[in-house]
LUMFI-926958 format. One record per residue (C-alpha): residue number from 1; x, y, z; residue in one letter. Coordinates in steps of 0.001 Angstrom, whole numbers, m for minus. Layout:
N
@num = NUM&px = X&py = Y&pz = Z&residu = a .
...
***
This chain:
87
@num = 1&px = m98979&py = m16769&pz = 44003&residu = m .
@num = 2&px = m97843&py = m20795&pz = 43203&residu = v .
@num = 3&px = m97503&py = m22167&pz = 39840&residu = k .
@num = 4&px = m96725&py = m25606&pz = 39065&residu = l .
@num = 5&px = m94071&py = m24747&pz = 35395&residu = k .
@num = 6&px = m93085&py = m28298&pz = 34798&residu = s .
@num = 7&px = m92421&py = m31904&pz = 35918&residu = v .
@num = 8&px = m90202&py = m34261&pz = 34588&residu = r .
@num = 9&px = m89438&py = m37898&pz = 35423&residu = q .
@num = 10&px = m85738&py = m38865&pz = 34572&residu = i .
@num = 11&px = m85324&py = m42279&pz = 34842&residu = q .
@num = 12&px = m82139&py = m44299&pz = 33139&residu = g .
@num = 13&px = m78452&py = m44649&pz = 32826&residu = i .
@num = 14&px = m76326&py = m41371&pz = 32289&residu = y .
@num = 15&px = m72687&py = m41658&pz = 32327&residu = n .
@num = 16&px = m72701&py = m44741&pz = 33178&residu = g .
@num = 17&px = m74354&py = m44471&pz = 36454&residu = n .
@num = 18&px = m78367&py = m45212&pz = 37113&residu = y .
@num = 19&px = m80665&py = m42002&pz = 37370&residu = t .
@num = 20&px = m84200&py = m41790&pz = 39573&residu = d .
@num = 21&px = m85649&py = m38501&pz = 40545&residu = f .
@num = 22&px = m88570&py = m36017&pz = 39492&residu = d .
@num = 23&px = m87785&py = m32301&pz = 38935&residu = q .
@num = 24&px = m90229&py = m29478&pz = 39607&residu = y .
@num = 25&px = m90098&py = m26218&pz = 38193&residu = t .
@num = 26&px = m92294&py = m23444&pz = 40047&residu = i .
@num = 27&px = m92448&py = m20046&pz = 39653&residu = e .
@num = 28&px = m93748&py = m18162&pz = 42892&residu = i .
@num = 29&px = m95211&py = m14542&pz = 42160&residu = h .
@num = 30&px = m95792&py = m11893&pz = 44755&residu = s .
@num = 31&px = m96620&py = m8319&pz = 44337&residu = s .
@num = 32&px = m93044&py = m7189&pz = 44361&residu = f .
@num = 33&px = m91368&py = m10213&pz = 42695&residu = s .
@num = 34&px = m90828&py = m13335&pz = 40767&residu = t .
@num = 35&px = m88937&py = m16262&pz = 41861&residu = k .
@num = 36&px = m88020&py = m19296&pz = 40140&residu = e .
@num = 37&px = m87978&py = m22562&pz = 42024&residu = v .
@num = 38&px = m86405&py = m26147&pz = 40760&residu = s .
@num = 39&px = m86660&py = m28923&pz = 43035&residu = i .
@num = 40&px = m85186&py = m31911&pz = 43122&residu = i .
@num = 41&px = m86619&py = m35105&pz = 44258&residu = v .
@num = 42&px = m84115&py = m38018&pz = 43822&residu = d .
@num = 43&px = m85258&py = m41362&pz = 44759&residu = f .
@num = 44&px = m82000&py = m43064&pz = 44735&residu = l .
@num = 45&px = m80017&py = m40757&pz = 47298&residu = k .
@num = 46&px = m83264&py = m40135&pz = 49034&residu = e .
@num = 47&px = m82727&py = m36605&pz = 49073&residu = e .
@num = 48&px = m84297&py = m33502&pz = 48286&residu = i .
@num = 49&px = m83073&py = m30634&pz = 47200&residu = t .
@num = 50&px = m83732&py = m26925&pz = 45463&residu = g .
@num = 51&px = m82237&py = m23629&pz = 44157&residu = d .
@num = 52&px = m84336&py = m20452&pz = 43669&residu = c .
@num = 53&px = m83184&py = m17999&pz = 41064&residu = i .
@num = 54&px = m84760&py = m14461&pz = 42719&residu = a .
@num = 55&px = m83583&py = m10957&pz = 42360&residu = h .
@num = 56&px = m81100&py = m11411&pz = 39840&residu = g .
@num = 57&px = m79421&py = m14137&pz = 42295&residu = n .
@num = 58&px = m78962&py = m18472&pz = 42339&residu = w .
@num = 59&px = m79071&py = m19648&pz = 45718&residu = f .
@num = 60&px = m79636&py = m23258&pz = 46829&residu = d .
@num = 61&px = m82406&py = m23503&pz = 49343&residu = l .
@num = 62&px = m82349&py = m25915&pz = 52472&residu = e .
@num = 63&px = m84207&py = m28972&pz = 52428&residu = k .
@num = 64&px = m87336&py = m27571&pz = 55048&residu = e .
@num = 65&px = m87252&py = m24422&pz = 52408&residu = a .
@num = 66&px = m88050&py = m27255&pz = 49818&residu = c .
@num = 67&px = m90798&py = m29466&pz = 52075&residu = l .
@num = 68&px = m92929&py = m26146&pz = 52374&residu = e .
@num = 69&px = m92775&py = m24611&pz = 48735&residu = i .
@num = 70&px = m93744&py = m28572&pz = 47707&residu = l .
@num = 71&px = m96449&py = m28523&pz = 50338&residu = d .
@num = 72&px = m97966&py = m25499&pz = 48471&residu = l .
@num = 73&px = m97260&py = m26938&pz = 45480&residu = m .
@num = 74&px = m99389&py = m29773&pz = 46144&residu = l .
@num = 75&px = m102372&py = m27929&pz = 47065&residu = m .
@num = 76&px = m103763&py = m27619&pz = 44187&residu = n .
@num = 77&px = m101196&py = m29987&pz = 41704&residu = n .
@num = 78&px = m100552&py = m34127&pz = 42162&residu = q .
@num = 79&px = m96928&py = m35162&pz = 42770&residu = p .
@num = 80&px = m95569&py = m37462&pz = 39683&residu = k .
@num = 81&px = m94544&py = m40011&pz = 42653&residu = r .
@num = 82&px = m95305&py = m40361&pz = 46142&residu = d .
@num = 83&px = m92003&py = m39169&pz = 47808&residu = f .
@num = 84&px = m93770&py = m38847&pz = 51356&residu = s .
@num = 85&px = m91062&py = m41770&pz = 52479&residu = h .
@num = 86&px = m87892&py = m39860&pz = 52003&residu = i .
@num = 87&px = m86870&py = m37604&pz = 54916&residu = n .
***
């Protein structure tokens, strides 16, 4: 089961730099484990990155894994902003 926990849109100037990204926090439940995934859609750099906490470890996700998780999440939810132009 994929559950969207939160979505935050971050836009503004932080430490003298303009920032523009959306952060998706997603929980993925299976019969054996629960994973928490954070995916960042950066509109300035035009990139998608993510990380995961599972089984007591933290690790980065490949872009393809981020896109798969976003596809699952978007079956039941709308994206904060359209990011289909980001490859």
